mmCIF file of the N, C-alpha and C atoms, coordinates in Angstrom:
data_MODEL
# 
_entry.id   MODEL 
# 
loop_
_atom_site.group_PDB 
_atom_site.id 
_atom_site.type_symbol 
_atom_site.label_atom_id 
_atom_site.label_alt_id 
_atom_site.label_comp_id 
_atom_site.label_asym_id 
_atom_site.label_entity_id 
_atom_site.label_seq_id 
_atom_site.pdbx_PDB_ins_code 
_atom_site.Cartn_x 
_atom_site.Cartn_y 
_atom_site.Cartn_z 
_atom_site.occupancy 
_atom_site.B_iso_or_equiv 
_atom_site.pdbx_formal_charge 
_atom_site.auth_seq_id 
_atom_site.auth_comp_id 
_atom_site.auth_asym_id 
_atom_site.auth_atom_id 
_atom_site.pdbx_PDB_model_num 
ATOM 1   N N  . MET A 1 1  ? 0.873   -1.391  0.058  1.00 0.00 ? 1  MET A N  1 
ATOM 2   C CA . MET A 1 1  ? -0.037  -0.411  0.156  1.00 0.00 ? 1  MET A CA 1 
ATOM 3   C C  . MET A 1 1  ? 0.855   1.429   -0.548 1.00 0.00 ? 1  MET A C  1 
ATOM 4   N N  . THR A 1 2  ? 0.745   2.115   -0.700 1.00 0.00 ? 2  THR A N  1 
ATOM 5   C CA . THR A 1 2  ? 1.299   3.537   -1.028 1.00 0.00 ? 2  THR A CA 1 
ATOM 6   C C  . THR A 1 2  ? 0.444   4.619   -0.440 1.00 0.00 ? 2  THR A C  1 
ATOM 7   N N  . ASP A 1 3  ? 1.036   5.871   -0.360 1.00 0.00 ? 3  ASP A N  1 
ATOM 8   C CA . ASP A 1 3  ? 0.088   6.883   -0.023 1.00 0.00 ? 3  ASP A CA 1 
ATOM 9   C C  . ASP A 1 3  ? -0.898  7.078   -1.245 1.00 0.00 ? 3  ASP A C  1 
ATOM 10  N N  . GLU A 1 4  ? -0.680  6.789   -2.675 1.00 0.00 ? 4  GLU A N  1 
ATOM 11  C CA . GLU A 1 4  ? -1.328  6.991   -3.725 1.00 0.00 ? 4  GLU A CA 1 
ATOM 12  C C  . GLU A 1 4  ? -2.161  5.884   -4.059 1.00 0.00 ? 4  GLU A C  1 
ATOM 13  N N  . ASP A 1 5  ? -2.232  5.335   -3.090 1.00 0.00 ? 5  ASP A N  1 
ATOM 14  C CA . ASP A 1 5  ? -4.040  4.050   -3.373 1.00 0.00 ? 5  ASP A CA 1 
ATOM 15  C C  . ASP A 1 5  ? -5.114  4.812   -2.979 1.00 0.00 ? 5  ASP A C  1 
ATOM 16  N N  . VAL A 1 6  ? -5.997  4.100   -3.971 1.00 0.00 ? 6  VAL A N  1 
ATOM 17  C CA . VAL A 1 6  ? -7.413  4.757   -4.177 1.00 0.00 ? 6  VAL A CA 1 
ATOM 18  C C  . VAL A 1 6  ? -8.340  3.886   -3.131 1.00 0.00 ? 6  VAL A C  1 
ATOM 19  N N  . TYR A 1 7  ? -8.885  4.391   -2.097 1.00 0.00 ? 7  TYR A N  1 
ATOM 20  C CA . TYR A 1 7  ? -9.667  3.715   -1.017 1.00 0.00 ? 7  TYR A CA 1 
ATOM 21  C C  . TYR A 1 7  ? -11.115 3.639   -1.762 1.00 0.00 ? 7  TYR A C  1 
ATOM 22  N N  . ARG A 1 8  ? -12.458 3.168   -0.942 1.00 0.00 ? 8  ARG A N  1 
ATOM 23  C CA . ARG A 1 8  ? -13.425 3.479   -1.337 1.00 0.00 ? 8  ARG A CA 1 
ATOM 24  C C  . ARG A 1 8  ? -14.010 2.782   0.185  1.00 0.00 ? 8  ARG A C  1 
ATOM 25  N N  . VAL A 1 9  ? -15.511 4.019   0.199  1.00 0.00 ? 9  VAL A N  1 
ATOM 26  C CA . VAL A 1 9  ? -15.949 3.690   1.762  1.00 0.00 ? 9  VAL A CA 1 
ATOM 27  C C  . VAL A 1 9  ? -16.904 2.293   1.494  1.00 0.00 ? 9  VAL A C  1 
ATOM 28  N N  . VAL A 1 10 ? -17.246 1.298   2.176  1.00 0.00 ? 10 VAL A N  1 
ATOM 29  C CA . VAL A 1 10 ? -18.067 0.280   2.440  1.00 0.00 ? 10 VAL A CA 1 
ATOM 30  C C  . VAL A 1 10 ? -18.918 0.128   3.564  1.00 0.00 ? 10 VAL A C  1 
ATOM 31  N N  . LEU A 1 11 ? -19.842 -0.473  3.591  1.00 0.00 ? 11 LEU A N  1 
ATOM 32  C CA . LEU A 1 11 ? -20.795 -0.772  4.542  1.00 0.00 ? 11 LEU A CA 1 
ATOM 33  C C  . LEU A 1 11 ? -21.425 -2.258  4.360  1.00 0.00 ? 11 LEU A C  1 
ATOM 34  N N  . ASN A 1 12 ? -21.824 -2.691  5.553  1.00 0.00 ? 12 ASN A N  1 
ATOM 35  C CA . ASN A 1 12 ? -22.496 -4.118  5.665  1.00 0.00 ? 12 ASN A CA 1 
ATOM 36  C C  . ASN A 1 12 ? -23.735 -3.789  5.625  1.00 0.00 ? 12 ASN A C  1 
ATOM 37  N N  . ASP A 1 13 ? -24.813 -5.090  5.837  1.00 0.00 ? 13 ASP A N  1 
ATOM 38  C CA . ASP A 1 13 ? -25.980 -4.733  6.061  1.00 0.00 ? 13 ASP A CA 1 
ATOM 39  C C  . ASP A 1 13 ? -26.360 -4.087  7.413  1.00 0.00 ? 13 ASP A C  1 
ATOM 40  N N  . GLU A 1 14 ? -25.695 -4.182  8.577  1.00 0.00 ? 14 GLU A N  1 
ATOM 41  C CA . GLU A 1 14 ? -25.706 -3.545  9.526  1.00 0.00 ? 14 GLU A CA 1 
ATOM 42  C C  . GLU A 1 14 ? -25.302 -2.317  9.743  1.00 0.00 ? 14 GLU A C  1 
ATOM 43  N N  . GLU A 1 15 ? -25.282 -1.722  8.535  1.00 0.00 ? 15 GLU A N  1 
ATOM 44  C CA . GLU A 1 15 ? -24.941 -0.260  8.448  1.00 0.00 ? 15 GLU A CA 1 
ATOM 45  C C  . GLU A 1 15 ? -23.357 0.315   9.411  1.00 0.00 ? 15 GLU A C  1 
ATOM 46  N N  . GLN A 1 16 ? -22.808 -0.990  9.253  1.00 0.00 ? 16 GLN A N  1 
ATOM 47  C CA . GLN A 1 16 ? -21.210 -0.683  9.788  1.00 0.00 ? 16 GLN A CA 1 
ATOM 48  C C  . GLN A 1 16 ? -20.200 -0.049  8.623  1.00 0.00 ? 16 GLN A C  1 
ATOM 49  N N  . TYR A 1 17 ? -19.670 0.605   8.901  1.00 0.00 ? 17 TYR A N  1 
ATOM 50  C CA . TYR A 1 17 ? -18.627 1.114   8.322  1.00 0.00 ? 17 TYR A CA 1 
ATOM 51  C C  . TYR A 1 17 ? -17.211 0.923   8.035  1.00 0.00 ? 17 TYR A C  1 
ATOM 52  N N  . SER A 1 18 ? -16.376 0.993   6.761  1.00 0.00 ? 18 SER A N  1 
ATOM 53  C CA . SER A 1 18 ? -15.313 0.564   6.694  1.00 0.00 ? 18 SER A CA 1 
ATOM 54  C C  . SER A 1 18 ? -14.574 0.957   5.449  1.00 0.00 ? 18 SER A C  1 
ATOM 55  N N  . ILE A 1 19 ? -13.124 0.977   5.260  1.00 0.00 ? 19 ILE A N  1 
ATOM 56  C CA . ILE A 1 19 ? -12.575 1.456   3.831  1.00 0.00 ? 19 ILE A CA 1 
ATOM 57  C C  . ILE A 1 19 ? -12.344 0.178   3.199  1.00 0.00 ? 19 ILE A C  1 
ATOM 58  N N  . TRP A 1 20 ? -12.132 0.308   2.130  1.00 0.00 ? 20 TRP A N  1 
ATOM 59  C CA . TRP A 1 20 ? -11.623 -1.306  1.157  1.00 0.00 ? 20 TRP A CA 1 
ATOM 60  C C  . TRP A 1 20 ? -10.597 -0.296  0.285  1.00 0.00 ? 20 TRP A C  1 
ATOM 61  N N  . LEU A 1 21 ? -9.753  -1.106  -0.465 1.00 0.00 ? 21 LEU A N  1 
ATOM 62  C CA . LEU A 1 21 ? -8.719  -0.386  -1.546 1.00 0.00 ? 21 LEU A CA 1 
ATOM 63  C C  . LEU A 1 21 ? -9.487  -0.469  -2.507 1.00 0.00 ? 21 LEU A C  1 
ATOM 64  N N  . ALA A 1 22 ? -9.620  0.524   -3.719 1.00 0.00 ? 22 ALA A N  1 
ATOM 65  C CA . ALA A 1 22 ? -10.876 0.348   -4.190 1.00 0.00 ? 22 ALA A CA 1 
ATOM 66  C C  . ALA A 1 22 ? -11.026 -0.746  -5.764 1.00 0.00 ? 22 ALA A C  1 
ATOM 67  N N  . ASP A 1 23 ? -8.986  -1.121  -5.719 1.00 0.00 ? 23 ASP A N  1 
ATOM 68  C CA . ASP A 1 23 ? -8.980  -2.052  -6.998 1.00 0.00 ? 23 ASP A CA 1 
ATOM 69  C C  . ASP A 1 23 ? -9.083  -3.465  -6.419 1.00 0.00 ? 23 ASP A C  1 
ATOM 70  N N  . ARG A 1 24 ? -9.497  -3.679  -5.317 1.00 0.00 ? 24 ARG A N  1 
ATOM 71  C CA . ARG A 1 24 ? -9.887  -5.124  -4.811 1.00 0.00 ? 24 ARG A CA 1 
ATOM 72  C C  . ARG A 1 24 ? -11.438 -5.333  -5.158 1.00 0.00 ? 24 ARG A C  1 
ATOM 73  N N  . ASP A 1 25 ? -11.843 -6.528  -5.159 1.00 0.00 ? 25 ASP A N  1 
ATOM 74  C CA . ASP A 1 25 ? -13.585 -6.972  -4.698 1.00 0.00 ? 25 ASP A CA 1 
ATOM 75  C C  . ASP A 1 25 ? -13.758 -6.488  -3.535 1.00 0.00 ? 25 ASP A C  1 
ATOM 76  N N  . LEU A 1 26 ? -14.784 -6.451  -3.397 1.00 0.00 ? 26 LEU A N  1 
ATOM 77  C CA . LEU A 1 26 ? -15.238 -6.140  -2.131 1.00 0.00 ? 26 LEU A CA 1 
ATOM 78  C C  . LEU A 1 26 ? -15.421 -7.777  -1.485 1.00 0.00 ? 26 LEU A C  1 
ATOM 79  N N  . PRO A 1 27 ? -15.696 -7.757  -0.127 1.00 0.00 ? 27 PRO A N  1 
ATOM 80  C CA . PRO A 1 27 ? -15.946 -9.091  0.203  1.00 0.00 ? 27 PRO A CA 1 
ATOM 81  C C  . PRO A 1 27 ? -17.175 -9.152  0.482  1.00 0.00 ? 27 PRO A C  1 
ATOM 82  N N  . LEU A 1 28 ? -17.706 -10.533 0.692  1.00 0.00 ? 28 LEU A N  1 
ATOM 83  C CA . LEU A 1 28 ? -19.308 -11.267 1.170  1.00 0.00 ? 28 LEU A CA 1 
ATOM 84  C C  . LEU A 1 28 ? -19.896 -10.175 1.772  1.00 0.00 ? 28 LEU A C  1 
ATOM 85  N N  . GLY A 1 29 ? -20.854 -9.191  1.610  1.00 0.00 ? 29 GLY A N  1 
ATOM 86  C CA . GLY A 1 29 ? -21.727 -9.130  2.631  1.00 0.00 ? 29 GLY A CA 1 
ATOM 87  C C  . GLY A 1 29 ? -21.614 -7.326  2.535  1.00 0.00 ? 29 GLY A C  1 
ATOM 88  N N  . TRP A 1 30 ? -20.508 -6.994  2.013  1.00 0.00 ? 30 TRP A N  1 
ATOM 89  C CA . TRP A 1 30 ? -20.479 -5.410  1.836  1.00 0.00 ? 30 TRP A CA 1 
ATOM 90  C C  . TRP A 1 30 ? -20.621 -5.207  0.611  1.00 0.00 ? 30 TRP A C  1 
ATOM 91  N N  . ARG A 1 31 ? -20.986 -3.434  0.807  1.00 0.00 ? 31 ARG A N  1 
ATOM 92  C CA . ARG A 1 31 ? -21.079 -2.682  -0.714 1.00 0.00 ? 31 ARG A CA 1 
ATOM 93  C C  . ARG A 1 31 ? -20.627 -1.476  -0.852 1.00 0.00 ? 31 ARG A C  1 
ATOM 94  N N  . ALA A 1 32 ? -20.492 -1.095  -1.901 1.00 0.00 ? 32 ALA A N  1 
ATOM 95  C CA . ALA A 1 32 ? -19.865 0.323   -2.119 1.00 0.00 ? 32 ALA A CA 1 
ATOM 96  C C  . ALA A 1 32 ? -20.477 1.834   -1.284 1.00 0.00 ? 32 ALA A C  1 
ATOM 97  N N  . GLU A 1 33 ? -20.155 2.317   -0.418 1.00 0.00 ? 33 GLU A N  1 
ATOM 98  C CA . GLU A 1 33 ? -21.107 3.531   -0.477 1.00 0.00 ? 33 GLU A CA 1 
ATOM 99  C C  . GLU A 1 33 ? -21.380 4.872   -0.898 1.00 0.00 ? 33 GLU A C  1 
ATOM 100 N N  . GLY A 1 34 ? -20.269 4.800   -2.184 1.00 0.00 ? 34 GLY A N  1 
ATOM 101 C CA . GLY A 1 34 ? -20.223 5.489   -3.153 1.00 0.00 ? 34 GLY A CA 1 
ATOM 102 C C  . GLY A 1 34 ? -18.956 6.754   -2.900 1.00 0.00 ? 34 GLY A C  1 
ATOM 103 N N  . THR A 1 35 ? -18.254 6.588   -2.044 1.00 0.00 ? 35 THR A N  1 
ATOM 104 C CA . THR A 1 35 ? -17.185 7.626   -1.657 1.00 0.00 ? 35 THR A CA 1 
ATOM 105 C C  . THR A 1 35 ? -15.669 7.037   -2.241 1.00 0.00 ? 35 THR A C  1 
ATOM 106 N N  . ALA A 1 36 ? -15.002 7.486   -2.481 1.00 0.00 ? 36 ALA A N  1 
ATOM 107 C CA . ALA A 1 36 ? -13.821 6.974   -2.892 1.00 0.00 ? 36 ALA A CA 1 
ATOM 108 C C  . ALA A 1 36 ? -12.773 8.041   -3.035 1.00 0.00 ? 36 ALA A C  1 
ATOM 109 N N  . GLY A 1 37 ? -11.369 7.872   -2.663 1.00 0.00 ? 37 GLY A N  1 
ATOM 110 C CA . GLY A 1 37 ? -9.860  8.702   -2.618 1.00 0.00 ? 37 GLY A CA 1 
ATOM 111 C C  . GLY A 1 37 ? -9.451  8.419   -2.091 1.00 0.00 ? 37 GLY A C  1 
ATOM 112 N N  . SER A 1 38 ? -8.339  9.193   -1.115 1.00 0.00 ? 38 SER A N  1 
ATOM 113 C CA . SER A 1 38 ? -7.267  8.679   -0.226 1.00 0.00 ? 38 SER A CA 1 
ATOM 114 C C  . SER A 1 38 ? -7.657  7.784   1.026  1.00 0.00 ? 38 SER A C  1 
ATOM 115 N N  . LYS A 1 39 ? -7.274  7.537   1.310  1.00 0.00 ? 39 LYS A N  1 
ATOM 116 C CA . LYS A 1 39 ? -7.545  6.753   3.047  1.00 0.00 ? 39 LYS A CA 1 
ATOM 117 C C  . LYS A 1 39 ? -8.232  7.815   4.017  1.00 0.00 ? 39 LYS A C  1 
ATOM 118 N N  . GLN A 1 40 ? -7.556  9.244   3.837  1.00 0.00 ? 40 GLN A N  1 
ATOM 119 C CA . GLN A 1 40 ? -7.498  10.152  4.801  1.00 0.00 ? 40 GLN A CA 1 
ATOM 120 C C  . GLN A 1 40 ? -9.151  10.710  4.447  1.00 0.00 ? 40 GLN A C  1 
ATOM 121 N N  . GLU A 1 41 ? -9.548  10.811  3.556  1.00 0.00 ? 41 GLU A N  1 
ATOM 122 C CA . GLU A 1 41 ? -10.587 11.077  2.888  1.00 0.00 ? 41 GLU A CA 1 
ATOM 123 C C  . GLU A 1 41 ? -11.907 10.203  3.022  1.00 0.00 ? 41 GLU A C  1 
ATOM 124 N N  . CYS A 1 42 ? -11.245 8.830   2.817  1.00 0.00 ? 42 CYS A N  1 
ATOM 125 C CA . CYS A 1 42 ? -12.364 7.649   3.358  1.00 0.00 ? 42 CYS A CA 1 
ATOM 126 C C  . CYS A 1 42 ? -12.787 7.598   4.488  1.00 0.00 ? 42 CYS A C  1 
ATOM 127 N N  . LEU A 1 43 ? -11.870 7.693   5.884  1.00 0.00 ? 43 LEU A N  1 
ATOM 128 C CA . LEU A 1 43 ? -11.818 7.807   6.813  1.00 0.00 ? 43 LEU A CA 1 
ATOM 129 C C  . LEU A 1 43 ? -12.661 9.493   7.973  1.00 0.00 ? 43 LEU A C  1 
ATOM 130 N N  . ASP A 1 44 ? -12.543 10.498  6.863  1.00 0.00 ? 44 ASP A N  1 
ATOM 131 C CA . ASP A 1 44 ? -13.166 11.792  6.869  1.00 0.00 ? 44 ASP A CA 1 
ATOM 132 C C  . ASP A 1 44 ? -14.708 11.257  6.721  1.00 0.00 ? 44 ASP A C  1 
ATOM 133 N N  . ARG A 1 45 ? -14.887 10.598  5.491  1.00 0.00 ? 45 ARG A N  1 
ATOM 134 C CA . ARG A 1 45 ? -16.036 10.377  5.025  1.00 0.00 ? 45 ARG A CA 1 
ATOM 135 C C  . ARG A 1 45 ? -17.301 9.815   6.486  1.00 0.00 ? 45 ARG A C  1 
ATOM 136 N N  . ILE A 1 46 ? -16.661 8.536   6.989  1.00 0.00 ? 46 ILE A N  1 
ATOM 137 C CA . ILE A 1 46 ? -17.044 7.739   7.759  1.00 0.00 ? 46 ILE A CA 1 
ATOM 138 C C  . ILE A 1 46 ? -17.213 8.221   9.257  1.00 0.00 ? 46 ILE A C  1 
ATOM 139 N N  . GLN A 1 47 ? -16.398 9.105   9.898  1.00 0.00 ? 47 GLN A N  1 
ATOM 140 C CA . GLN A 1 47 ? -16.634 10.150  10.669 1.00 0.00 ? 47 GLN A CA 1 
ATOM 141 C C  . GLN A 1 47 ? -17.947 11.030  10.416 1.00 0.00 ? 47 GLN A C  1 
ATOM 142 N N  . GLN A 1 48 ? -17.833 11.634  9.614  1.00 0.00 ? 48 GLN A N  1 
ATOM 143 C CA . GLN A 1 48 ? -18.879 12.392  9.175  1.00 0.00 ? 48 GLN A CA 1 
ATOM 144 C C  . GLN A 1 48 ? -20.664 11.457  9.278  1.00 0.00 ? 48 GLN A C  1 
ATOM 145 N N  . VAL A 1 49 ? -20.160 10.503  8.752  1.00 0.00 ? 49 VAL A N  1 
ATOM 146 C CA . VAL A 1 49 ? -22.069 9.499   8.265  1.00 0.00 ? 49 VAL A CA 1 
ATOM 147 C C  . VAL A 1 49 ? -21.871 8.514   9.558  1.00 0.00 ? 49 VAL A C  1 
ATOM 148 N N  . TRP A 1 50 ? -21.280 7.945   9.938  1.00 0.00 ? 50 TRP A N  1 
ATOM 149 C CA . TRP A 1 50 ? -21.152 6.810   11.124 1.00 0.00 ? 50 TRP A CA 1 
ATOM 150 C C  . TRP A 1 50 ? -21.284 7.552   12.218 1.00 0.00 ? 50 TRP A C  1 
ATOM 151 N N  . THR A 1 51 ? -22.574 7.974   12.544 1.00 0.00 ? 51 THR A N  1 
ATOM 152 C CA . THR A 1 51 ? -22.656 8.880   14.129 1.00 0.00 ? 51 THR A CA 1 
ATOM 153 C C  . THR A 1 51 ? -23.347 7.864   14.978 1.00 0.00 ? 51 THR A C  1 
ATOM 154 N N  . ASP A 1 52 ? -23.627 7.208   14.732 1.00 0.00 ? 52 ASP A N  1 
ATOM 155 C CA . ASP A 1 52 ? -24.775 5.883   15.831 1.00 0.00 ? 52 ASP A CA 1 
ATOM 156 C C  . ASP A 1 52 ? -23.603 4.407   15.082 1.00 0.00 ? 52 ASP A C  1 
ATOM 157 N N  . MET A 1 53 ? -22.635 4.602   16.052 1.00 0.00 ? 53 MET A N  1 
ATOM 158 C CA . MET A 1 53 ? -21.736 3.086   16.113 1.00 0.00 ? 53 MET A CA 1 
ATOM 159 C C  . MET A 1 53 ? -22.806 1.581   16.340 1.00 0.00 ? 53 MET A C  1 
ATOM 160 N N  . ARG A 1 54 ? -24.103 1.779   16.491 1.00 0.00 ? 54 ARG A N  1 
ATOM 161 C CA . ARG A 1 54 ? -24.607 0.777   16.935 1.00 0.00 ? 54 ARG A CA 1 
ATOM 162 C C  . ARG A 1 54 ? -24.962 0.066   16.231 1.00 0.00 ? 54 ARG A C  1 
ATOM 163 N N  . PRO A 1 55 ? -25.001 -1.669  15.758 1.00 0.00 ? 55 PRO A N  1 
ATOM 164 C CA . PRO A 1 55 ? -25.044 -2.063  14.350 1.00 0.00 ? 55 PRO A CA 1 
ATOM 165 C C  . PRO A 1 55 ? -26.872 -1.654  14.290 1.00 0.00 ? 55 PRO A C  1 
ATOM 166 N N  . ARG A 1 56 ? -27.249 -2.133  13.074 1.00 0.00 ? 56 ARG A N  1 
ATOM 167 C CA . ARG A 1 56 ? -28.824 -1.280  12.497 1.00 0.00 ? 56 ARG A CA 1 
ATOM 168 C C  . ARG A 1 56 ? -29.609 -2.103  13.252 1.00 0.00 ? 56 ARG A C  1 
ATOM 169 N N  . SER A 1 57 ? -29.441 -3.537  13.404 1.00 0.00 ? 57 SER A N  1 
ATOM 170 C CA . SER A 1 57 ? -30.379 -4.594  14.164 1.00 0.00 ? 57 SER A CA 1 
ATOM 171 C C  . SER A 1 57 ? -30.670 -3.882  15.621 1.00 0.00 ? 57 SER A C  1 
ATOM 172 N N  . LEU A 1 58 ? -29.431 -3.291  16.344 1.00 0.00 ? 58 LEU A N  1 
ATOM 173 C CA . LEU A 1 58 ? -29.847 -3.031  17.020 1.00 0.00 ? 58 LEU A CA 1 
ATOM 174 C C  . LEU A 1 58 ? -30.601 -1.916  17.758 1.00 0.00 ? 58 LEU A C  1 
ATOM 175 N N  . ARG A 1 59 ? -30.143 -0.824  16.535 1.00 0.00 ? 59 ARG A N  1 
ATOM 176 C CA . ARG A 1 59 ? -30.806 0.246   16.712 1.00 0.00 ? 59 ARG A CA 1 
ATOM 177 C C  . ARG A 1 59 ? -32.778 0.305   16.453 1.00 0.00 ? 59 ARG A C  1 
ATOM 178 N N  . GLU A 1 60 ? -32.940 -0.778  15.545 1.00 0.00 ? 60 GLU A N  1 
ATOM 179 C CA . GLU A 1 60 ? -34.535 -0.935  15.599 1.00 0.00 ? 60 GLU A CA 1 
ATOM 180 C C  . GLU A 1 60 ? -35.056 -1.752  16.545 1.00 0.00 ? 60 GLU A C  1 
ATOM 181 N N  . GLN A 1 61 ? -34.309 -2.112  17.284 1.00 0.00 ? 61 GLN A N  1 
ATOM 182 C CA . GLN A 1 61 ? -34.939 -2.839  18.578 1.00 0.00 ? 61 GLN A CA 1 
ATOM 183 C C  . GLN A 1 61 ? -34.620 -1.768  19.731 1.00 0.00 ? 61 GLN A C  1 
ATOM 184 N N  . MET A 1 62 ? -34.068 -0.764  19.621 1.00 0.00 ? 62 MET A N  1 
ATOM 185 C CA . MET A 1 62 ? -34.308 0.195   20.924 1.00 0.00 ? 62 MET A CA 1 
ATOM 186 C C  . MET A 1 62 ? -35.460 1.490   20.692 1.00 0.00 ? 62 MET A C  1 
ATOM 187 N N  . PRO A 1 63 ? -36.017 1.717   21.630 1.00 0.00 ? 63 PRO A N  1 
ATOM 188 C CA . PRO A 1 63 ? -37.214 2.873   21.272 1.00 0.00 ? 63 PRO A CA 1 
ATOM 189 C C  . PRO A 1 63 ? -36.172 4.425   20.844 1.00 0.00 ? 63 PRO A C  1 
# 
């Protein structure tokens, strides 16, 4: 990995976020969120949108 690698923001069915190298196939259960760029740009995007760290299934169970 280099500073020039392109990453993308990915999320799973539980709406948990991560980053993945853009030139690699996504692992099963993950989909692209739509953001791609440097590692820092992707991490910044995750910080912006992932404000509730609880999995989706837990959020839906709680009032």
